N, C-alpha and C positions, 0 to 999 in steps of 0.2 A: 364492354368487350373483354373477353378473357384471353389469357396468353395462348391457349390452344387455338383460338380463332386467329390470332395474329400469326402464329406459326404456319398456318395453312396458306397465307397470302404470299405471293411473289413480290419481291422488292425490285422496282424498276427505277433506274436513274434517268431523269428527264433530260439531262445534259447530253447524253449519248444514246439514249434509248436501250441501254444494256440491262439485261436481267442479272441482278446481283445474287439472287438466291432467295432463301426463306429465312425468316427470323428464327434464331435459335435461343436467344436469351435477351433479357432486358437489364439495363443498368439504372439503379435507383439512387437518388440523393438521400443519404441517411437522415439529414436534418428535416427536410420537408416531406419526404416520402413520395416525391414526384418522380416520374420517369425521366431520366437524363438522356438515355440513348437506347437504340435497338442494336443488337449484335447479329451480324450476318456472317457466316463462314466464308472465307476466301476459297479460291479454287484448290483442288487437291494437288499434291506435289507431283507424283509420277503415275501416269495412266489411271488416275482416279484412286490410287492407293496411298498408303503411308500418311494419312492425315493432311493437315493444312499448314501452310507456311505462316499465314496471317489470317486475321479476321477483320471485318469492317465494323467499326464502332461509330454508328451514324447518329449524330446528335438529334434529339427530338425536334429542335427548331428547324432542321433541314427536311423534315417531312412536309411535302406539299399537300398531299391528299391521301386519305385512307379510303379505298373503295371496297366494294363487296368481295373482290378477289385479288386485288393488287394494292400495293403501297407505293406511291410515287414519292421519290426523294430527289433533291437537287444537291449534288455533292461533287467534289473533285475526289475521285477514288484514292489518289495518293495521299490526300490530306486526312483521310479517316482510317487508313490502314494501321493495324495494331499487331506488331510482331508477337508470335506465340513462343 
């Protein structure tokens, strides 16, 4: 699977059935070359403008399933927030 294919999939949290958005980036382990986490942008600041306050750095181990059009994750959103 390519990054562009991952970016087309919606990320859904199975804990609260909330749509978190789409993957924008990946975080890799420099030593092993393995994917450490997927990065999903947080909500926009004001009226969908002015960028994002935080992003969600979802560890690879929290991915439950990658389907044809969605990625299911099991996370506590406050635990994976990363301030920008």
